[in-house]
C-alpha positions, 0 to 999 in steps of 0.5 A: 421685286426689283431691289433699290439697293442695286449699285450701293456700297456693301454696308447699305445692302439689305442683308448687311443692315439687318436680316431675319432668317432661321429664327435669328436676326443678324445685324452688321456690327457698325461699331467695328466696320470696316476694320472687321466685318462681323455680325451680331446674331440675336436669338430673341427680340430683346437682344435686337432691342439691346443691339439697337441701344448699343449702337450695333446699328445706327442712322437708318439701320434701326428702322430695319432692325426693329421690324426684323426684331418683330419677325423674330418675336413672332417666331418666339411665340409661333406655337402660342394661341392667337391672343397670346401671340398678339399680346406678346408682339405688342410688348415686343413692339414697345421694347423695340421702339423704345430702345433709343429715346430720341427716335421713339415716335418714328420707331413706333410707326415702324413696329406698329406696321409690322404688328399689323402685318402679323395680326393679318397673318395670324388671323389668316392662319399664316406664319406671322414671322414670314409675313413680317419679314416680307413686309419689312423687306417691301418697306425698306425697298420702298424707303430706298425708292423714296430716298432716291427721290430725295437724293435727286432733289439734293444733287440738283444743288451739287456743282458739276465739279465741287466739294461737299462736307457731310456729318456722321453717317446718313445711311441710304441717302449717302449712297443714293446721292452719290449714285445719282451724282455719278449717274449725272456725271458730277465730279464730286469730292467728299469731306467727312468729319470723323464723328467721334466717339464712334467714328461713323464719318471716318468708318462708314460714310468714307467707306461708302464714298470710297467704295462707290468711286469718289474722292473722299477725305476724312478730317477730325471733328475740330477741323470743319470751319478751317477746311470749309474755307481752305478747300472751297467747300460748296455745300454741307449736308446731313440727314436728321434724326428728327426735323421738328415742325418749327424747323429745328434739326436734331442730329448727331452731336457736331451738326450744329457747329458745322452748320454755324461754320457753314453759315459764317462761310456763306455755304448752304446747309441742306438737311434731308428728311421729312418734318415730323408732325409728332414733334411740333416744336423743339420742346418735344425733343428729349436729347439722349445721353449715352455712356460717357466712358465712350468719350474717354477712349478712341476705338477702345484705347483710353485717352484720358487718365482715371478720375477725369469726368465725362459727358456724352450727349448723343445729339445736338439741335440746329436752329432753323436760321442755319438751315438753307432748306429741308430736302424731301421727296416732294421738293425743298422747303424752308425750315420756317414753313414746314407745314407746306410739306403736309399740304 
């Protein structure tokens, strides 16, 4: 298999996202990267689900961690009868797919594919954990290839010498769009809002851009509106946790305000990803609220006095009026006409 992660930054290599081997799953701890390069080692699938819930990995990471967790679940019941194995794997699939409420629909697709791979292996008398691992590796490789096509369509909008602003960490699309920009000889500058409270923009996106050879600057989350005008930003782009069929973008908290600032400054906002038929409209979305204590600290250092209350919605919703286009592997679509994507 020719690996599609060739030439990408360390954090985007498959082994450094999530990896099943020797009855364990190791996941690069993105909560502390790049200050520390450490892995969370999970010895059962419940620990993998907890790692996903705890943001050990995020963005596209859970979509590889979950099937690797399924491989681990298969290992846990490798000596059981066929019926017991399948029943256990069904429960594991539910546990892993429901680790984070906002992404349940997509995660169910991922774990159910892994479950089907396991069923075939079990019926054929083969090792289910090996079958799931091989399936997961093929899936992530094919996913990178698909995202590479999205990256190509997005880079079409990059000027030869320009500045783009991002939000949070869009996983493989970040590395692939920058790889494509470099291949085309585009001299792009990147601005990354820090993305509190986990600082994914500062720690992850900026690390990828720097490692892949780009001029990158980090700004605080309250700077985008001013910086857009001051630094002549040409384009704002983000990925999405969900793009509803009625054109709303659900993404890391802060995306909405950057999109509004971009709209005010006549800067296009292109979101990458496929519209989700399991979410016909914005009423189908449940916004995840996380432990509010995280907003009272910065990288482990408390920033507020005891007694101060807190609130931490993890995502926000950008209406279609602020979205210039939805960039997919098939092409660019208006947020008001996403049904065309499936035609």
